[in-house]
C-alpha positions as CSV (number, residue, x, y, z in Angstrom):
1,A,79.7,107.7,78.7
2,F,81.4,108.5,82.0
3,Y,78.5,107.4,84.2
4,G,77.7,104.3,82.1
5,H,81.0,102.6,82.7
6,I,82.8,100.7,85.5
7,L,86.6,100.4,85.3
8,L,88.6,97.2,86.0
9,E,92.2,97.6,87.0
10,T,94.1,94.5,85.9
11,V,97.6,93.2,85.4
12,W,98.0,92.3,81.7
13,N,101.5,91.0,81.0
14,T,101.7,88.0,83.3
15,Y,100.7,84.4,82.5
16,A,98.2,82.0,83.9
17,S,100.4,78.9,83.5
18,G,104.0,78.5,82.7
19,P,107.4,77.5,84.2
20,R,106.7,78.6,87.7
21,T,103.0,78.0,88.1
22,E,100.7,75.2,89.2
23,P,98.8,73.8,87.4
24,S,100.9,73.5,84.2
25,N,99.6,74.2,80.7
26,S,98.7,70.6,80.1
27,S,96.9,70.0,83.4
28,M,94.9,73.3,83.5
29,K,91.2,72.6,84.0
30,P,89.1,73.9,81.1
31,H,87.1,77.1,81.7
32,P,83.4,77.3,80.6
33,R,83.9,80.7,78.9
34,S,87.6,81.3,78.3
35,K,90.2,79.3,76.4
36,L,93.8,78.8,77.5
37,A,95.9,80.2,74.7
38,T,99.5,79.0,74.6
39,G,102.6,80.2,72.8
40,R,106.2,81.2,72.9
41,A,108.1,84.4,72.6
42,S,110.3,85.2,69.6
43,G,114.0,84.4,69.6
44,F,115.7,81.7,71.7
45,Y,113.3,81.8,74.7
46,Q,111.8,78.4,74.4
47,T,109.3,78.6,77.4
48,T,105.7,78.0,76.6
49,F,103.3,80.3,78.3
50,G,99.5,80.0,78.8
51,V,97.2,83.0,79.1
52,W,93.4,83.0,79.2
53,D,92.2,84.5,75.9
54,S,89.4,86.6,77.3
55,T,87.8,87.9,80.5
56,H,84.0,87.8,80.7
57,V,82.2,90.5,82.6
58,M,78.5,89.7,82.9
59,F,75.4,91.4,84.3
60,G,72.2,89.9,85.8
61,P,69.2,90.7,88.1
62,N,70.3,88.3,90.9
63,S,73.4,87.3,92.8
64,H,73.2,83.6,91.8
65,G,74.3,84.2,88.2
66,S,71.4,82.2,86.9
67,S,70.0,84.8,84.5
68,I,72.8,86.4,82.6
69,N,71.4,88.3,79.6
70,R,74.2,90.8,79.0
71,G,78.0,90.4,78.9
72,V,81.2,92.2,77.8
73,V,84.0,90.0,76.6
74,L,87.4,91.7,77.1
75,A,90.2,90.2,74.9
76,N,93.4,89.6,76.9
77,N,97.0,90.1,75.9
78,Q,98.5,87.3,73.8
79,N,101.9,88.9,73.1
80,Y,104.2,86.3,74.5
81,N,107.2,88.6,74.2
82,E,105.5,90.6,77.0
83,T,105.1,87.4,79.2
84,R,108.7,86.5,78.4
85,D,109.9,89.9,79.6
86,Y,107.9,89.6,82.8
87,D,109.2,86.0,83.3
88,D,112.8,87.3,82.8
89,G,112.4,89.8,85.7
90,G,110.5,92.6,84.0
91,K,108.0,94.8,85.7
92,I,104.3,94.1,86.1
93,K,102.1,96.2,83.8
94,V,98.7,97.4,84.6
95,I,95.7,98.7,82.6
96,L,92.3,100.1,83.3
97,R,89.5,98.6,81.2
98,P,86.2,100.4,80.8
99,V,83.1,98.1,81.0
100,P,79.8,99.5,79.9
101,V,76.7,98.9,82.1
102,W,73.5,98.5,80.1
103,R,70.5,98.5,82.3
104,K,69.9,99.6,85.9
105,E,67.9,96.5,86.6
106,D,71.0,94.3,85.9
107,N,72.2,95.2,89.4
108,F,74.8,92.4,89.8
109,M,78.1,92.3,88.0
110,F,80.1,89.1,87.6
111,V,83.8,89.1,86.7
112,D,85.7,85.9,85.9
113,L,89.0,86.0,87.7
114,V,91.1,84.8,84.8
115,Q,93.2,88.0,85.0
116,Q,94.8,89.4,88.1
117,L,92.3,92.0,89.3
118,R,93.7,94.8,91.4
119,A,90.7,97.1,91.8
120,V,87.2,98.1,90.5
121,Y,86.2,101.7,90.1
122,F,82.6,103.0,90.2
123,S,81.9,106.4,88.6
124,V,80.5,109.1,90.9
125,A,81.0,112.6,89.5
126,H,82.4,113.8,86.2
127,K,83.5,117.0,87.9
128,S,84.7,116.9,91.5
129,G,83.5,120.4,92.3
130,P,83.8,124.1,91.3
131,Q,87.4,124.1,92.3
132,N,88.2,120.8,90.6
133,E,86.3,120.9,87.3
134,K,89.0,118.9,85.5
135,L,89.0,116.1,88.1
136,C,86.5,113.2,88.3
137,T,85.5,111.1,91.3
138,Y,85.2,107.3,91.6
139,L,84.4,104.9,94.4
140,M,87.2,102.3,94.5
141,V,87.0,98.7,95.7
142,D,90.7,97.8,96.2
143,F,92.3,94.4,96.2
144,S,95.9,95.4,96.8
145,L,96.3,97.7,99.8
146,R,95.1,95.2,102.5
147,K,96.3,91.7,103.5
148,G,93.0,90.1,102.5
149,V,89.5,89.3,103.7
150,E,87.2,86.4,104.3
151,I,84.6,86.2,101.5
152,R,81.4,84.2,101.4
153,M,80.6,81.5,98.8
154,P,76.8,81.3,99.1
155,S,76.3,78.2,97.0
156,E,78.6,76.2,99.3
157,D,77.6,78.1,102.5
158,K,81.1,78.7,103.5
159,K,83.7,81.5,103.8
160,V,87.0,81.5,101.8
161,S,90.2,83.3,102.8
162,L,91.0,85.8,100.0
163,S,94.6,87.1,100.0
164,F,95.4,90.5,98.5
165,R,98.8,91.3,97.0
166,Y,100.1,94.8,96.5
167,S,101.4,94.1,93.0
168,T,98.9,91.6,91.6
169,G,95.7,92.1,93.7
170,L,93.7,89.0,93.8
171,G,96.1,87.0,91.7
172,Y,94.8,84.2,89.5
173,R,91.7,82.4,90.7
174,H,91.2,80.6,87.5
175,H,87.8,78.9,88.1
176,E,86.1,81.5,90.3
177,T,83.9,84.4,89.5
178,M,83.4,87.4,91.7
179,C,79.9,88.9,92.2
180,F,79.4,92.6,92.9
181,D,76.1,94.1,94.1
182,V,76.6,97.4,92.1
183,R,73.8,99.4,93.6
184,G,74.6,98.1,97.1
185,I,78.3,99.1,96.8
186,Y,77.4,102.6,95.6
187,N,75.0,103.0,98.6
188,Y,77.5,101.7,101.1
189,L,80.7,103.4,99.9
190,I,79.2,106.8,99.2
191,I,78.6,107.2,103.0
192,P,81.6,108.5,105.0
193,R,83.4,105.7,106.8
194,Q,82.6,106.9,110.3
195,M,78.8,107.0,109.5
196,R,78.4,103.6,107.9
197,N,76.3,101.0,109.6
198,P,78.6,98.6,111.5
199,E,76.3,95.7,110.6
200,K,76.9,96.2,106.9
201,G,80.0,95.7,104.8
202,L,81.4,94.7,101.5
203,Y,82.4,91.2,102.6
204,R,81.0,90.7,106.1
205,T,77.6,91.5,107.4
206,A,75.6,90.8,110.6
207,T,73.1,88.9,108.5
208,A,74.3,86.2,106.1
209,G,73.2,86.9,102.5
210,E,73.5,90.7,102.7
211,E,77.2,90.8,101.6
212,L,77.9,93.1,98.7
213,I,80.8,91.1,97.2
214,T,80.7,87.3,97.0
215,L,82.5,84.5,95.3
216,L,81.1,81.8,93.0
217,D,82.4,78.8,91.1
218,C,82.7,79.9,87.5
219,S,80.5,76.9,86.4
220,Q,77.5,78.4,88.3
221,I,77.1,81.2,85.8
222,K,74.5,80.5,83.3
223,L,74.5,82.5,80.1
224,S,71.2,82.9,78.2
225,P,71.4,81.7,74.5
226,T,70.1,85.1,73.5
227,M,72.6,87.0,75.7
228,M,73.5,90.4,74.4
229,R,77.3,90.3,73.9
230,L,79.8,93.1,73.4
231,D,83.4,92.3,72.4
232,R,86.3,94.6,73.4
233,H,89.7,94.3,71.8
234,F,92.8,94.4,74.0
235,I,94.2,97.9,73.8
236,R,97.7,98.2,75.2
237,S,98.4,101.0,77.6
238,I,100.4,101.4,80.8
239,D,99.5,104.9,82.0
240,L,96.3,104.4,83.9
241,G,95.5,108.1,83.9
242,S,95.8,108.3,80.1
243,V,93.3,105.4,79.8
244,I,90.6,107.2,81.7
245,S,91.3,110.5,79.9
246,D,91.2,108.9,76.5
247,N,87.9,107.2,77.2
248,F,86.0,109.8,79.1
249,G,87.5,113.2,78.1
250,V,88.7,114.1,81.6
251,D,92.1,114.9,83.0
252,V,93.1,112.5,85.7
253,V,95.7,113.1,88.4
254,W,96.7,110.2,90.7
255,S,96.9,111.6,94.2
256,P,97.7,109.1,97.0
257,H,95.8,109.5,100.3
């Protein structure tokens, strides 16, 4: 189970549209795979919040998103008391969500950015070594510890400025989908930084078309009518280490570098 999953780190208690967002609930453009669910918190808080009901994570054999045969649908939080508390000055809450990977040939992963994505974790070792048998190792693609990057949108042959935020990562990019070259990311990040080929990179490469992470318009993704679909309920948890431990049977210690 450990090696067959990728982890998404997302903010779960914020809202896609509401009193301080643009566009508003009424003017939000429809999404091809997710619905904008709206509601109010209990009590006298009369604000209406909009949240995307689900996040689709899809897998296919190419980076164009034209042959999606497998997908995982992650239900999102629809507890409007939580969005009220955040709107009223409460803290941001974060969860790690395990996503199963079915086949090695489905080398590209597509994530609809309808939730605020902070990081993606790729499993490397269930045990970090003889001295750390209770620790596991992941490769991490982080969207919160840098100011941002320029990312390529191949279909439009252009680069887009992508801002990173410490608290919310990529933020909401309602109608965009991020593509990850899973095998390419493993092969690139597993090499120590000082030994990596300077012509290669996650977002920028010497040769256009060799980028490992790209951005697509969400309408470009084409789901097969016979797509194998797995639905995951929203499981509330705040302790990221507990989420990993509960899912994979390992003890996780967060150690900042």
